[in-house]
MIROZA-879062 format. One record per atom (N, C-alpha, C): residue in one letter; x, y, z. Coordinates in steps of 0.1 Angstrom, whole numbers, plus 2048, in hexadecimal, padded with zeros to 3 digits. Example, Ala and Ser with C-alpha at 12.3 -4.5 7.8 and 13.67 -1.06 7.14 Angstrom:
2
A8847C784E A87B7D384E A8847DF84E S8807EA847 S8897F5847 S88180084F 
END
This chain:
285
M76171EB27 M759724B1C M74E72CB22 R74B738B1D R741741B22 R73373CB1E R72A73DB28 R71C739B24 R716743B1B P70D73FB12 P706749B0A P6FF753B14 F6FD75FB0F F6F776AB17 F6E9766B1C L6E1761B12 L6D375EB16 L6D2754B20 A6DB749B1F A6DB73EB29 A6DE744B37 A6E874CB37 A6ED752B44 A6E175BB4A L6DA762B41 L6D076BB46 L6C4763B4C L6C1757B45 L6B674FB4A L6BA748B57 T6C6744B59 T6CB73EB65 T6CA748B71 T6CE755B6E T6CD75FB78 T6BF762B7C T6B6762B72 T6A8764B75 T6A275AB7D L6A674DB7B L6A0742B83 L6A5742B91 L6B2746B93 L6B8746BA0 L6B4752BA9 V6B275DBA3 V6AE76ABAA V6A076EBA6 P69676DBAF P689772BAC P689780BA8 A680783B9E A67F791B99 A67C79BBA4 F675797BAE F6707A1BB8 F67B7A2BC3 A68679BBC3 A69079CBCD A6987A9BCC A6987B1BD7 A69F7BDBD7 A6AD7BBBDD P6B77C2BD8 P6C57C0BDE P6C57C5BEC P6CC7BEBF5 P6CC7C3C03 P6D47D0C04 L6D07D7C0E L6D87E4C10 L6E67E0C15 P6F07E8C12 P6FD7E5C16 P6FF7E8C25 E7077E0C2B E70A7E2C3A E7147EEC3B W7127F6C45 W71B801C48 W7297FCC4B R733803C45 R7417FEC47 R74A80AC4B E752809C55 E75C813C59 E766815C4D G769822C4B G772826C40 G76C829C33 D75F825C31 D758828C24 D753836C24 G75183BC18 G74B849C16 G73D847C12 Y734850C18 Y72684FC16 Y72085CC11 L71985CC06 L713868C01 L70686AC08 I702877C0A I6F587AC10 I6EA873C09 G6E186DC11 G6D5865C0C G6D8857C0B V6E4852C0C V6E7843C0A V6E183CC16 T6DB831C14 T6D6828C1F T6DF81CC21 V6E0819C2E V6E980DC32 V6E2805C3D Q6E67F9C3F Q6E27F1C4B Q6ED7F2C55 Y6E87F3C62 Y6F27F3C6D Y6EA7EDC79 Q6EF7E2C7E Q6E97DBC8A Q6DA7D8C88 G6D77D4C7B G6C97D1C78 G6C07DCC76 Q6C57E9C76 Q6BD7F5C74 Q6C17FBC67 T6B8803C60 T6BB80AC54 T6BD818C57 Y6C881EC52 Y6CC82CC55 Y6CE833C47 R6CB840C47 R6CD848C3B R6D7853C3F A6E1855C36 A6EC85FC39 A6E686EC38 L6E8875C42 L6E3883C43 L6ED88DC3C Q6F9889C3A Q703891C33 Q70E888C2D S71488DC23 S71F885C1D S72B886C26 H73187AC28 H73D879C32 H74486CC2F T75086CC35 T75885FC36 T75885AC44 A75584EC46 A755848C53 A763844C57 Q76A84EC5D Q77884DC5F Q77B842C69 K78583AC67 K78982EC6F K78C833C7D G78782DC87 G78A830C95 G78183BC9B A779842C92 A77184DC97 A764848C9D N76083CC9B N754836CA0 N74883EC9B W748841C8E W73D848C88 W73383FC82 N72F834C8A N72582BC85 N717832C86 P70D82DC7E P700834C7D P6F9836C8B A6FB82CC94 A6F482DCA0 A6FA837CAA S70783BCA7 S70E844CB0 S70F852CAB T70B854C9F T70D862C99 T701867C93 P6F786CC9B P6EB871C95 P6ED87DC8C A6F8884C8D A6FA88FC84 A6FD88AC76 L70287EC75 L705878C67 L6FA86FC62 W6F3868C6B W6EA85DC67 W6DC85FC6E Q6D285CC67 Q6C585CC6D Q6BE84EC6B L6B8849C76 L6B083DC75 L6A583FC6B H6A4837C61 H69B839C56 H68D835C59 H68483FC5A H67683DC5D H66D83FC51 G673845C46 G66A849C3B G668858C3B P66185EC31 P66086CC31 P656871C3C V65987EC40 V651884C4A V64588AC43 Q639888C47 Q62D88DC41 Q62D89CC44 R6298A4C3A R6298B3C3B R6208B7C46 C6258C0C4F C61E8C6C5A C6198BCC64 S6208B1C65 S61C8A7C70 S6228ADC7D P61C8A8C89 P6228ADC96 P6308A9C98 W6388B2C9E W6468AFCA2 W6468A3CAB Q65089ACA9 Q65188ECB2 Q65F88CCB7 A66188ACC4 A66E886CC9 A672879CC4 G67F877CC1 G68486BCBC G683869CAD Y67D873CA6 Y67B872C97 Y687879C90 S68A874C84 S69587AC7C S68F883C71 Y69488FC71 Y68F899C68 Y69989DC5D Q6948A0C51 Q69C8A4C46 Q69C8B3C44 L6A68B9C3E L6A68C7C3A L6998CBC33 G6918D5C38 G6858D9C31 G6788D3C36 D6798C9C3F D66D8C3C44 D6658CDC4C Q6588CDC4B Q64F8D7C51 Q6468CFC5B I6458D5C67 I63D8CEC72 I6368D9C7A R62D8D4C83 R6268DEC8C R6298D9C9A Y62A8E3CA3 Y62D8E1CB1 Y6258EBCB9 E61C8E6CC1 E6148EFCCA E60E8FBCC3 G6088F8CB8 G601902CB0 G60A90BCA7 D617909CA8 D620911C9F D626907C94 Y62C90EC8A Y631906C7F Y640909C7D Y6478FEC78 Y6568FFC77 Y65B8F8C6B R6668FCC66 R66D8F5C5B R67B8F2C60 A6808E5C5D A68D8E0C61 A6988E8C5A R6A18EEC62 R6AC8F5C5C R6B78EBC58 Q6B88DFC5E Q6C28D5C5B Q6BD8C8C5F A6C28BEC58 A6BE8B0C5C A6C38ACC6A H6BB8A5C72 H6BF8A2C7F H6B5897C85 T6B9891C8F T6B0888C97 T6AD88ECA4 A6A088FCA7 A69C895CB4 A69C88BCBF H6A8887CC4 H6A987CCCD H6A187FCDA A69B875CDF A693876CEB A69C87ACF7 G697884CFF G69E889D0A G6A7895D07 T6A9899CFB T6B18A4CF7 T6A98B1CF8 E69C8B0CF9 E6938BCCF9 E6968C5CED W6978BFCE1 W6998C7CD5 W68C8CBCCF Q6828CFCD7 Q6768D4CD1 Q6798E1CC9 P6718E3CBE P6748EECB5 P6778FBCBB P66E900CC5 P67190DCCA P67E90ECD2 R684903CD6 R690903CDF R69D903CD6 V69C8FFCCA V6A88FDCC1 V6A6904CB4 P6A8912CB4 P6A6919CA7 P6B1916C9D A6BC90FCA2 A6C690BC98 A6C08FFC8F L6B78F8C94 L6B18EDC8D L6A48F0C86 W69C8F9C8C W68E8FCC87 W68C90BC85 Q68690EC79 Q68391BC75 Q67491DC76 P66F927C7E P661929C7F P65B92EC71 I650929C6E I64992DC61 I63A930C64 A634938C5C A62693CC5E A61D930C5D Q61F928C53 Q61691CC51 Q61E912C48 C61A906C4A C6208FBC41 C61C8FEC33 D6268FCC2A D6238FDC1B D61A8F2C17 A6118F5C0D A6078EBC09 A60E8DFC02 V6188E2BF9 V61E8D7BF2 V62D8D9BF2 T6328E4BEE T6408E7BED T6438F5BF3 P64F8F7BF7 P653905BFC P65190FBF2 V65190CBE5 V64F916BDA V640916BD6 P639921BD7 P62B921BD4 P62891BBC6 P61D913BC5 P61A90DBB7 P618919BAD G61C917BA1 G61B921B97 G62792AB97 N62F929BA1 N63B932BA2 N64892ABA0 T647920B98 T653918B95 T655917B85 D661913B81 D664910B74 D667901B73 T6668FCB67 T66B8EEB65 T6768EDB5B I6818E8B60 I68D8E7B57 I6918D9B56 N6918D3B4B N6948C5B49 N68C8BCB52 G67F8BFB54 G6778B7B5C G6788BAB6B I6808C3B6F I6828C6B7D I67C8D3B81 K6738D4B8B K66D8E0B90 K6788E8B98 V67A8F4B93 V6838FDB9A V67D90AB9D P683912BA7 P67D91FBAA P680929B9E P679934B9E P67A93EB93 P688944B94 D68C94AB89 D699950B88 D69995CB91 P6A395DB9B P6A3968BA5 P6A7975B9F G6AE974B94 G6B3981B8D G6BD988B96 A6BC995B95 A6C699EB9D A6C499CBAC A6B7999BB0 A6B5998BBF A6BD98DBC5 G6C0983BBD G6C8977BC2 G6D697ABC4 R6DB986BC0 R6E998ABC2 R6EB995BCD K6E0998BD4 K6E19A3BDE K6E899FBEB T6E7992BEE T6ED98DBFB T6F6982BF8 L6FE97EC02 L708973C00 L700966BFE A6F5964C06 A6ED958C05 A6E5957BF8 G6E1962BF3 G6D8962BE7 G6CA95EBEB I6C3959BE1 I6B5954BE3 I6B4945BE1 D6AE93FBEB D6AB931BEB D69D92EBEE A694931BE5 A686931BE7 A680924BEC D686918BE7 D68190BBEB D688905BF7 H69190DBFD H698909C0A H69F8FBC08 D6A58F9BFD D6AC8ECBFB D6BB8EDBFD G6C08F9C02 G6CE8FBC04 G6D68FFBF8 V6D0901BEC V6D7905BE0 V6D0912BDB R6D891CBD8 R6D3929BD2 R6CB926BC6 D6C092DBC4 D6B792BBB9 D6BE92CBAB D6C7936BAA D6CE937B9D D6D792BB9A V6DD926BA4 V6E691ABA3 V6DD90EBA0 Q6D290CBA7 Q6C9901BA4 Q6C4901B96 R6C190CB91 R6BC90DB83 R6C7909B79 F6D390EB7C F6DE90AB73 F6E18FBB73 L6E08F5B7F L6E28E7B7F L6D88DFB78 A6CB8E3B7A A6C08DCB73 A6C28DDB64 Q6C78E9B5F Q6C98EBB51 Q6D58E2B4C E6DF8E2B53 E6EC8DBB4F E6EC8CCB51 V6E68C7B5C V6E78B9B5F V6DA8B3B63 G6CF8BAB61 G6C28B6B66 G6BD8AAB5E K6C28A7B52 K6BD89BB4B K6C288EB51 H6CC88FB5A H6D2883B60 H6CF884B6F P6C587DB74 P6C187FB82 P6CC87DB8D A6D4873B8B A6DF871B95 A6E987CB94 R6EC880B88 R6F688BB87 R6F1898B8D F6E489BB8B F6DE8A7B91 F6DE8A6BA0 K6DB89ABA5 K6DB899BB4 K6E989BBBA Y6F3896BB4 Y701898BB9 Y7058A6BB7 A7018ADBAC A7048BBBAA A6FE8C3BB4 M6F18C0BB8 M6EA8C8BC2 M6F18C7BD0 E6F58BBBD3 E6FC8B9BE0 E7098C1BE0 M7118C1BD5 M71D8C9BD5 M71A8D7BD6 A70F8DCBD0 A70B8EABD1 A7078EEBDF R7018E5BE6 R6FD8E8BF4 R70A8EABFC I7138E1BFA I7208E2C02 I7278EFBFE T7288F3BF2 T72E8FFBED T72790BBF4 Q71A90BBF4 Q713916BFA Q716917C09 Q71790CC10 Q71B90CC1E Q729912C20 E73290EC17 E740913C17 E740922C16 I738927C0D I737936C0A I73293DC17 L727937C1D L72193DC28 L72893DC35 T731933C36 T738931C43 T747936C43 A74C93AC37 A75A93EC36 A75D949C3F G754952C41 G75695EC49 G75995BC58 G75594FC5C G75794BC6A G765947C6D N76E945C63 N77C942C65 N77E934C6C D77492BC6A D77491EC71 D77B914C67 R788911C6A R78F908C60 R78A8FAC61 E7858F5C6D E7808E8C6E E7738E6C66 E76B8F0C67 E75E8F0C5F E7618F0C50 A76B8F8C4C A76F8F8C3E A7748EAC3A R77C8E4C42 R7818D6C3F R7758CCC3E R76C8CDC48 R7618C4C48 R7598C5C3B L7568D1C37 L74F8D3C2A L7568CEC1E A7648D0C1E A76C8CBC13 A76C8BCC12 N76D8B5C1E N76C8A7C1E N75F8A2C1A Q7548A9C1E Q7478A5C1B Q7448A6C0C G74A8B0C06 G7488B2BF7 G74F8A8BEE D7598A1BF4 D760897BEC D75788CBE6 L74E888BEE L74587CBEA L73C880BDF P73388ABE0 P72B88DBD4 P733891BC8 L73F896BC9 L747899BBE L74B88CBB7 S74F882BBF S753875BB9 S74786EBB2 C73C86FBB9 C730869BB3 C72B870BA6 F72D87DBA6 F729885B9A F732880B8F H73F87FB91 H74887CB86 H74686DB81 D741865B8A D73F857B87 D733855B7D T72B860B7B T72085FB72 T724861B63 F731865B61 F736868B54 F73F85DB4F N74085DB42 N74A854B3B N75785BB3C S762853B39 S76F859B39 S77485EB2C S76B863B24 S76E867B16 S773876B17 V77A87AB0C V77F887B0B V774891B0B E76988EB04 E75D896B03 E757899B11 D75688FB19 D750890B26 D759899B2F Y766897B2E Y77089FB36 Y76F8AEB32 E76E8B0B25 E76E8BEB21 E7618C5B25 W7568BDB25 W7498C3B29 W7498C6B38 R74F8BDB40 R74F8BFB4E R7588CBB52 L7638CDB4A L76B8D8B4C L7648E5B4A K75C8E6B3F K7558F2B3C K74A8F4B47 Y7438E9B4A Y7388EAB54 Y73E8EFB62 S7498EAB66 S74F8EEB73 S7538FCB73 K758902B68 K75B910B67 K74F919B68 K744915B61 K73891DB61 K73291CB6F L732911B76 L72C90FB83 L734917B8D A741917B8C A74A91EB96 A74792DB94 A746932B88 A743940B85 A735944B8B L72C93BB8B L71E93EB90 L71F93FB9F H726935BA6 H727936BB4 H72D943BB9 A737948BB1 A73E954BB5 A73A960BAD N72D962BAB N72996CBA2 N72797ABA8 T72B97CBB5 T72C989BBB T73998BBC2 P73E997BC4 P74B999BCB P74B992BD9 E73F993BE0 E73E98DBED E74097EBED R739977BE3 R73A969BE2 R748965BDD M74E96CBD5 M75C969BD0 M76596ABDC A764975BE5 A76C976BF0 A76A96BBFA A75E966BFC A75B95BC05 A76294EC00 I76294CBF3 I768940BED I777940BEF I77D94CBEC I78B94DBEF I78F94BBFD K787950C06 K78994FC14 K788940C18 N77F939C13 N77D92AC16 N78A923C11 S78F927C05 S79B920C00 S7A7923C09 E7A892FC0F E7B2933C18 E7B292AC25 L7A5928C2A L7A3920C36 L7A8912C34 L7A790DC28 L7AB8FFC25 L7BA8FDC22 G7C1908C21 G7CF907C1E G7D78FFC28 G7DF8F6C24 G7E88EEC2C G7E18E3C34 M7D48E0C32 M7CD8D6C3A M7CD8C9C33 M7CB8BEC3B M7CA8B1C36 M7BB8ADC35 F7B98A4C2B F7AB8A0C28 F7AA891C27 H79E88CC2A H79B87DC2A H79387AC1D S799871C15 S79186CC0A S78E85DC0C P782859C0A P77E84BC0D P784841C03 M788835C07 M78D82BBFE M781826BF5 R776825BFC R769820BF5 R75F82BBF8 Y75682DBEF Y74B836BF1 Y73E830BEB R733834BF0 R72682FBEB R71D83BBE6 C71A83ABDA C711844BD3 C70383EBD3 E6F9846BD6 E6EB841BD6 E6E683EBC8 
END
């Protein structure tokens, strides 16, 4: 016989203190991890730098793959001095020997690698000065569904393949505004949509390099945020129809110039006939 709900709730409350936080999951080979997910490995806490599947036999554990995992130190203070051994996120701003830099990609500055900002332009972009609060000047943002977004780039955002990304978050400003409007009321849904948009933007920008392995890496990487995005919906007909319309509008926005459409077609051609890895289990933050 089932216990009454209230009695079960009281029993659970007595057994588990209200302040007890659930333990972080242990890293497991074969699982899929979304960017930003935190795990435990050998007593240390790591945060995923990019969405990926820990393929069996590849030895992609957090301690061995700094490109995929960073030892979690907490956020970098804006404009703090560069430090060897520290893990940096995309967009972090630091100072080094009187100059200022913004991180082009997430990475760990391992001791002994001599990855000082002037030596590795692939990792660090020189800037005139650290921004006071955000990369977008105060007063030059809009708020859509409670989310601060850059201003509408208009026609200027369609002049180049990369478009305009005023806040340097890896997503074109017109795409970011669309996502805030369409899914901004649901924080997790917006986060997963932004991660998918970052990957799509990378696919557009790298397609011209004819690198099939890079195209496959990005395609595998995009499978996780896509799965997490769909997990935020119910399985109703209404939700399915909404997602279908949303996907068509987003695809049209990504390919809103002939150059971007050509890049997307080229990326699809690079993926033709390739095999892909889908995780049996995946973790959404």
